[in-house]
C-alpha positions in Angstrom: 17.0 20.7 -10.2 18.7 17.5 -10.6 21.9 16.7 -8.1 23.6 14.1 -6.3 21.7 15.1 -3.1 18.0 15.2 -2.9 16.1 18.5 -3.2 15.5 19.7 0.6 13.5 22.7 -0.3 10.1 22.8 -0.1 7.9 20.2 -2.3 6.8 21.6 -5.8 3.7 19.6 -6.2 4.1 19.9 -10.1 7.5 17.8 -9.9 6.0 15.3 -7.9 8.1 12.4 -9.8 11.4 11.4 -8.0 13.9 9.1 -9.5 16.8 8.0 -7.9 19.6 6.4 -10.3 22.5 4.8 -8.4 25.4 4.0 -10.6 27.9 0.8 -10.1 29.7 2.8 -7.2 26.8 3.4 -5.2 26.7 7.0 -6.2 23.0 8.4 -6.4 21.8 11.1 -8.8 18.1 12.5 -8.2 15.9 13.3 -11.2 12.6 15.1 -11.2 9.5 15.2 -13.3 6.0 16.4 -13.9 3.0 14.1 -14.2 -0.6 14.4 -15.1 -3.1 12.3 -13.5 -5.5 11.5 -16.3 -9.5 11.5 -16.5 -9.1 7.7 -15.4 -6.9 8.4 -12.6 -9.2 11.1 -11.2 -12.0 8.8 -11.6 -9.8 5.9 -9.8 -9.1 8.3 -6.8 -12.9 9.4 -6.4 -14.0 6.0 -6.5 -11.7 5.0 -4.0 -12.5 7.8 -1.6 -16.2 7.4 -2.1 -16.5 3.8 -1.4 -17.2 2.1 2.0 -14.1 0.9 3.9 -16.3 -2.7 4.1 -16.6 -2.7 0.2 -14.0 -5.2 -0.7 -14.7 -4.7 -4.7 -11.8 -3.3 -6.3 -12.3 -0.3 -8.8 -11.7 -1.1 -12.5 -9.3 -0.4 -13.5 -7.5 -1.0 -10.2 -4.4 1.1 -10.1 -3.7 0.1 -6.3 -2.2 -3.1 -8.4 -0.2 -0.6 -10.4 2.4 -1.4 -13.2 4.9 1.4 -14.4 6.0 1.7 -18.2 9.1 4.0 -18.9 9.5 5.3 -22.6 12.1 6.7 -24.9 10.7 8.4 -27.7 13.1 10.9 -29.9 11.1 13.7 -28.3 9.1 13.9 -25.2 5.2 13.3 -25.4 2.7 16.1 -25.2 0.7 15.0 -22.2 -3.2 15.4 -21.8 -5.9 14.3 -19.4 -7.6 12.1 -21.6 -4.3 10.2 -22.4 -4.7 6.3 -22.7 -1.9 3.8 -23.2 -2.1 4.4 -26.9 -0.8 7.9 -26.3 2.6 6.5 -24.6 5.2 6.8 -27.5 7.7 4.3 -27.5 7.3 2.2 -24.6 10.0 0.2 -22.9 8.9 -3.3 -23.1 12.0 -5.3 -23.2 12.3 -8.4 -20.7 11.9 -6.8 -17.1 11.3 -3.4 -18.2 7.5 -3.2 -17.2 7.8 -3.4 -13.4 4.6 -4.1 -10.5 4.7 -1.5 -7.9 6.8 -2.5 -5.0 5.1 -4.5 -2.1 3.7 -2.1 0.7 2.7 0.6 -1.9 0.9 2.6 -2.9 1.0 4.3 0.6 0.0 7.5 2.2 2.9 9.3 4.2 5.6 7.1 2.7 8.6 7.7 5.1 11.5 6.7 2.5 14.3 9.2 3.1 15.3 9.6 -0.7 11.5 10.4 -1.7 11.7 14.0 -1.8 8.1 14.2 -3.0 6.7 12.3 -0.1 4.1 14.2 2.3 1.2 13.5 4.8 -1.5 14.3 2.0 0.4 12.4 -0.7 0.0 8.9 -2.1 3.4 7.3 -3.1 3.9 4.5 -5.6 7.4 3.0 -5.9 9.0 1.0 -8.6 12.5 -0.4 -8.9 14.6 -1.7 -11.9 17.8 -3.7 -11.5 21.0 -3.5 -13.8 19.6 -6.1 -16.1 16.4 -4.4 -16.6 16.5 -1.8 -19.1 19.6 -0.7 -21.0 19.1 2.8 -23.2 22.8 3.4 -23.5 22.5 2.6 -27.4 19.2 4.1 -28.1 17.1 7.1 -27.0 17.2 8.5 -23.2 14.4 7.8 -21.2 11.9 10.9 -21.4 8.7 9.9 -19.3 6.5 7.0 -18.2 3.3 6.2 -17.3 1.2 3.6 -14.7 -1.6 1.1 -15.8 -3.2 -1.5 -14.0 -1.3 -4.7 -13.6 -4.3 -6.7 -15.1 -3.7 -4.8 -18.3 -0.2 -6.3 -18.7 0.3 -9.4 -20.5 3.8 -11.1 -21.1 5.2 -7.5 -20.0 3.1 -5.5 -22.4 0.3 -3.3 -21.7 -2.7 -3.8 -23.9 -3.2 -0.9 -26.5 -5.7 1.9 -25.3 -5.4 0.5 -21.5 -6.3 3.2 -19.1 -3.8 5.4 -17.5 -3.5 6.5 -13.7 -0.9 9.0 -14.6 1.6 9.9 -17.7 4.6 12.1 -17.4 7.9 13.6 -18.7 10.9 14.3 -16.8 11.8 17.8 -16.7 15.1 18.0 -14.5 16.8 16.7 -16.6 14.1 16.4 -19.4 15.7 12.8 -20.4 18.6 10.6 -19.0 20.0 7.2 -19.9 19.9 4.0 -17.8 22.9 1.6 -18.5 23.6 -2.1 -17.3 25.4 -1.0 -14.4 22.4 1.5 -13.1 19.7 0.7 -10.8 16.7 3.0 -10.8 14.1 3.9 -7.9 11.1 5.7 -9.3 8.6 7.5 -6.6 5.5 8.6 -8.3 3.8 11.0 -5.7 0.2 12.5 -6.0 -0.7 15.2 -3.5 -4.2 15.4 -2.3 -4.5 19.4 -3.0 -7.9 19.8 -1.6 -8.8 22.0 -4.6 -12.3 22.4 -5.5 
C-alpha cells in the first residue's frame, strides 16, 4: 500500500492517515496508517456538532488547536478507545518534533492533491516537519502518533495524561525512518460515516 505515487483507489476509511515523505531530491513516498478516534475525541466531535454556531466558547480539550506527537517505540502500541497521552510509548519530543496543526486546518473537504484520504465528509488535520525536525536514523523507526490539544503542550512536551483526539499506528509500512534530509507532511482524516 505504500509507494511513490498516491493511492488512487477508493478511500479505505480505516487507512485514514496519509504521510508524504519527501527526500532531498524531491522524490515523494506515500505511507498509510490506521487511527482510532478516542473516547475524548468522540466527545469533542459531538460537542462541536451539538453547539450552536453563535457559541464562541471552545470545548475543553480544544482539538481544533491541535498538536501532533509522533512516536518510535521498539514495537507499536496497542491502540484503545480510552487512550490518553500516558498510553503513547516513546513519544518523540526533541526540539521541533511536536508540531502544531498547519494554518487553515482542520478543514472539511480538503483539496490538497497529495492527501489521498480527503473527502467531502472528512475532517483533515495537517502537520509538517522540516529536515531539521526529527531524525530517527540512529534509533527506532517511527511507528505511530497522536493528536493532543496545544494547550496541554509546555516547552514542546505534552503533559502526562493529556486527552487525545486520536492515536494511531502506521500499517503500510508499519514503520519508517525520517532522516535529516527528509521532510514529512502528515494528513489525519476523520470521515463522518453516519453510523448509528
